[in-house]
N, C-alpha and C positions, 0 to 999 in steps of 0.2 A: 476501665480498659482503654488502651490507646485507640485512636481512630484507625480501624482495621483497613479502611480504604487507602490509607497513606502508605501501606506496606508495599514493597516490591514483591514480585513472584518468588524470588529467591528467599526473602525473609518470611513470607507467609508459608512457604513450603516447609521451612524449618520449624516454625511455630506450630503448624498443624501436626507435624510429626511428634513434637514435644507435648501435644495436647494442651497448649496455652489457650486455645479456643477451638470451636468446632467449625467444620466446613459450612454447616448451616448458618452459624452466626456470621461468618465471613460473607456468605451469599446474601443474607438479610441486610447486611450493611450496604452492599452495593445496590440491592433492589431499592433500599430507602433513598440512596443518592440519585438513582434514576428517577424515582417518583418525584423527588424534590426539584430536580434540575432539567429533566428532559423537555419540559414545556418550553424552556428558554433556549436550550441547545439544539433540540430536535435531532439528536444523534440516533435514537432508536426508532424504527418504524413498527416493530413488534417487540413487546416484552414478554418473555416466557417464564413468568414468576413461578407458576406451579411446577413446571418442568424443572426449573432451576432448583427448587426446594427438594424435589424427588431425587435429583442427581446428587445434591449435597448430602442428603441423608444416606444415600448409598455409599458415598465417599467416606462418611463418618464410620459406617460399619466396617469398611475395608481398613481404614486407619486404625480402628480399635483392634483389629486382628494383626496389625503390622503388615498389611498386604497392599499398601497404597502404591499407586502408579507414579510416574514422573511428574504428573500435574494433578495429583489427587486433591480434589476440593477447590481447585483454582477457578474462579469465575471469569469467563471470557465473553466478549461480544463477537458476533459472527456477521461479516459483511453479507448483504442481501444477495450477493452473487453466488454464494455457496448453497447447494441443495441441502436442506435439512428436512429429514423425513417428517411429513405431517405438519410442517411449520412453514408459514409465509416465506416464499422464495420467488421474488418478482423482479429482481434486478432494478428495483425502484422505477419500473415502467408500468404505465396504464395498460399496455397490451397484454401483460401477464396477470391481470386482475384475478384474484382468487386462487392462483396456482399454489398448490401445496404438494410437493413431490412425494412419491411413495418409496423413495430411495435416499440415501445419504451420500454426500460427496466423500471422496477418499480422505481428503485433508481433515474434515470434521470427524470422520470415523476414527482416524488416528488419534485425534485429540480426546475423544470420548473414551477410547480404549486406554488412554493414559490417565483417565480420571478427571479430566476438565469438566467444568459445569457451564452450561449454556444460559446466559442471561437474556438473550434475545437477538434479533436481527437488526443490523446497522444500516443507516441511510447511506446513500452513495449517488454519484451521478448516474443518470439513466444508462443502463447497459455499459457502465464504466466509461462513458464518453463525456469527458469534461475535466477541467483543472480547478474547479472552484466549488463543486457540490451544489451548483445552482440549477442543474438540469434534471434533478430528481423530481419525479411525479409527486413525491411527499414533501416538497418544499426544501428550502435551504437548510443546511446545517450551519450553525453559528460557531465561530471560533471562540473557545473560552478566553483567549487573550484579547485585550483591548489596548489601543495606543494610550500612552501616558495622558491622563487627564481627559480622555475622550469616552463618550458612550456609543460611538459608532459601532455597528455590527460589522465584523470582518468575516471573510470566508475562511474555512479551514483547509482549503486546497481540495484537490480531487484526483481521481474519482473516489478514493477511500476516505472521504472527509468525515463520515460518521465514525469510522474506525479510529482515526487520529483524534477527533474531538472527544470521543467517549473515554479514551485513555487519559488525555490531558485533563478532563473534567472529573476524573476519578469515578467514572461510571462503569468501569471494568478494569481488571488487572492487566489485560492485554487483549488484542483483537486480531482476527484474521483480516487480510487485505489482499488485493491483487494489484499487479503492476504491468501495464502494457506499454506505457511510454514515460512513466514516472509517477504512477498513481499510488505507490506506497511512499516513495521518498519525498515527493513534493509536499503532501499533507503532513508528513512527519516533521519536515523542516518548518512548516507554518505553525505548528502546534507545540514545538519544543519536545517532541517524542522521538524515539528511535525506530526507524523503519528499514528493513532489509528486503530487497528484491533478490532472491536466490538465482543461481544459474538456471537457465532454461532447462527443464527436465529434472530438476532437483525435487520439486513437489508435483504430485499428480494433478492434472487439470480435470480429471474425471469428476463429473458432478458440479463443475463450476461453469456458470453460464458463459458461453464463448463470446468474445468481442473479436479479437484478432488472434487466431490459433497459433501462429508462429511466433507471437510476441508475448502473449499472456503468461504470467507466472504468479503463483500464490506466495505470500510471505506474511510475517507478523509485524504488528506495530506494538510497541511496549514502552515502558518508562525508561528502561536502562538497556545498555548493551548486553549485560548478563541475561536480563529477562528475555530479550529477543533471541539470544542464543538458546535458552531453555525451550522457548516455543518452537523455534525452527527444528530443533532435534526431534520434536514430536510430530511436526507437520510433514517433514520430508520422508519420502519412501519411494521405492520402485512400485509400479502398479501395472499389472498385466492388462488392465482396462484402459490404460493410456500408453500407447506405443512410443510417445515422445518422452516418457519418464525413463530415467537412466538407472541402470543396475550398478550403482557404485555405493559402497557402504557409507552410511550416514555417520560421520565422526561425532565425538563428544565435543560439540562446539564450545561448551562452557569451559573446557580445559584450556582453551586458547587465551582466555582472559587473564591478564596479569603477567603473561609471558613477555620476556624482554623483546623489544623490537630492534635491538642493536644490530646493525648491519643490513637491515632490510632496505631495499632501494625503492624510493617513492618518486614516481614520475609526476612532473608538473607540466601539463600540456599548454603550449603557447596559445593554441586556438580557442581556449576557454576564456581568454582575456578579450572581452567583446566591447565594441564601441557602445558608449552610453551606459555601461554597467555602473551601478551606484558605487560610490567610494567605499561605503561601509561593507559591501560584499568583497571588494578587493582587500580591504583591511583584515577582514575575517579570514580570508584565504591565507594571507600572509602570517597571521597568528597561528593558524593550523600548521603551516610549514615550520614555524619556529618551535611549536610544541613537539612535533615529531622529531625534529632535529635535536632538540634538547634531550629526548628520550633515546637517542642513539641511532636514529634512522638516517640513511644517506639520501639527500634530496638531489634529483637530477632533472634537468629540463628535457622535455621530450616534445615531439611533434606528432599530432594526429591529423594529418592534412585534410582528410575527407570529412572532418567534423561539420564544416559549413553546409554540407549536402544532407546531413542526417535528418534534420527536421522536415525539409520538403519531401525527402524519400519516404520518411515515416508516414507523412500525411497522404501518401499514395498507397503504400502497402497496407496500413491499418484499415483505412476505409474500404479498400478492395476486399479484404478478408471479412470485414463487418458486413458488407452488402451480401456476401455469400452466406455468412452465418445467420443473419437476421431474416433470410428468406423463409425460414421455417415458421415464422410468426404470421399466421394467416387467418386466425379466427375459426379454424375448422375443428381442431382437436381439444384445445385448452385455451384458457385466458379469455380476453375480451372478444366479443363478436358483435359487430354492427351489421344488421341485416341489409341486404341489397336486392335489386330486382333479379339478379342471377349470381352465380358464384364469383365471377370476375368482379362484379360490383361490390359484393360482400368483402372480398379481399381488399379492394381499394378503400372502402369505407372504414374497415377495421384498422388498416394501417394508418390511414389519415388521422383517425381519432386516437389511436393507441400509441403512436410514436411521437416523441417531443421534437421540437425544432432542430436541436443539435444532432439527434439521431438521424432525422430525415436528411439533414445536410450531408452527413458522412455517408449515408446509403447512396445518395445521389452522386457524390464524388466517386465513391467506389464503383458504382455501376458504370459511370462514365469512363473511368480509366481501364476497365475491363472490357469495354465494348469494342466491337470490330473496328479496326482502323486506328484505335488509340492504345490498344494493348501493348504493342511494341514500343510506342513512343513514350508511354508513361510507366506501366507496371513492370515491363521487362527491364527498362532502364533503371528503375528504382531498385530492383533486385540486384542488378550489377553494382550499383552504388553501395548497397548493403554489404556485398562481398568485399568491397574496397575498405569500408569502415571496419569490418572484422579484421582485415589484413593489417590495418594501422595498429590495432591492439596487439595482434600476433607478433608484429615486429618489435613492439615495446617489450613484450614478454621475452622474446628471443634475445633482446639486448640486456637481459638481467633485471628488468623492472619487476618488483614484487606486487606493487599496487599503485594506483593513481589517485591523487588528491585533487578535487575540484570543488567549487561551490555547489550546493544542491539546487538552489533556485536563483533567478536573477533579481529577486526582490523579496521583501517580507510580505506578509499577508496584506491583501488589499480589501477594499470595502465591498460589502454585498451590493449587488446591482450597480457596480462601478461602470459609469457610462463609457469611460475611455476603453475599458475592456470589452464591453458588450457591443459597442458600435463597430468594432473591427475584430472579427473572429481570429485573425492572424495574431493579434496582440495576446489573446488568451492562449493560442497555441504556442507562443513564445515562452510561456511558463515552463514548458518541457525542454527548453533548449539544452540544458545541461544533463538531462536524464535519458533522452531517447536513444542516444548512441549505445547505451548499455543494453537496451532491449534489442536493438538492431543486431548487435553482436552476440546476444545470448549470454551476457556476462553477469556476475553478481555485483550488486552495488548497495551500499548502506548509507543512510543519512543519519548523522549524529548531531544533536543540538550543540552548537559551539559558541553561542553568545546571544546578546540581545541587540536589536537595532537602536538607533538614536531615539526612537519613539517607544522603546520598551517591548518590541515584538521579537519572537524567537527567529533565529537564523541557523541554518544547518550547513555542515560540510559533508561532502560526498566522497566516499572511498570506493574505487572500482577495483575489482580483483580478477585474478585468472579464473578460468572455468573450474567450478567445483572447489574453489579455494576460499570459501566463506570464512573458514577459521582465521585466516590472516586478516580479514576485514574486522572480525570481532576483536582480535589482538590489537590492531591499530586503533579501532574505534574506541576501545576502553582508555587508550592514552589521551585521545581528544576529550573524551567525557570527563576524565579525572582533571585535566587541565582547565576545562571550561567551567566546571562546577555545575550545580543543578539550579534550576529555577522553576517556579510555579506561576500559573496565572493568578492574579488577584481575584478572589471569588465575588462575582456580582450576580450570580444566578442562584436559584434554589434556596 
């Protein structure tokens, strides 16, 4: 039998329907890969082997009767931010020690309803705060890719580093992820996988641990554009439990793949050409432009003048919302509790021990910008900037632009414990420079693997679309994917 873990979701779906192998055999193949490789990659914080086998057997029964769902028997990894009933859900934070919810998130409920199989919970930056997956209480995730001729461990990006690394290392067929400022697209770019952040409101946030409620959005990471389209179709839905989810029909995203892009107008924003950007990022961007032009798309130069304010505005809005959302973790009802002389002392001791340094940093920033005397100067001003960023995009759409092409990240993956990054938090925050505008404007964005750096590391291109027009991103993304070809990490683990 061929290596089942090398199949795409689309291929496995077809072969399962044809009874070429069983869902249980497929699940066992992935569980074997996890057992062999997770010690080195550290992508999973919990493996739910018994549950996966039960779900796979149930899928086989459905498939035997010809009643399989859209994802029947497909093994997935779930980011530790999604509530999974009775299973470890701790946002990779010490403060949520031992928490196992008695409910299921809407997104994972949708996936199980369509027949998907849960392999386990995936590592991530603590409370989704980070761009390298180094803030997790459970340790760093390691990127399956390495530089040519090097044994140095590299970061997989963050916060969905476990999701991206597990897909790249063939430890699941696809994974759920979340994106608040680039946390799907940046790790996808670093690991040679496809990641889409849908329009804000496309997927329910109910049952997803909150970081910044006006920015957070769930989405998939997968091997191919087609696979990510298949997953998003199942993940997306309106939900009465999330009033920010939007009641717009979920289209058949897969149908967009392979459609001609002739006549589509692609905007190239001048503001994304930044000082000090590596030459290979600029070259990759130019290649992407040529590929889309060759496929019949029209390339136009555009301006998004408020781009330069996006990152500073984001790092006011997101921490402000985080400081509000994380106030609920106090050691009283669930998770970690560190005793004190009185209740206030217990709060302080629990939070001091339970939150990591990066989370504390963002809570402090957020509390400061919301405090009396600073609210107008910082938070209110950042919200005004946010409106201007959205208006920049609205003007581009009004001028007939169908999508925007940019780099996904300002560099390839960097080393674990990179001193240059860790000595200056702003350098780490700059990893999101091409992605945060999309969250600030609530738009969809996809990162597609587009080539390898001079050192053999994956690089991604980002396509930004109109609200609820993910179909056009899949249509254009498949053009880039076809032109770039596929690549895999050289296996050094397991």
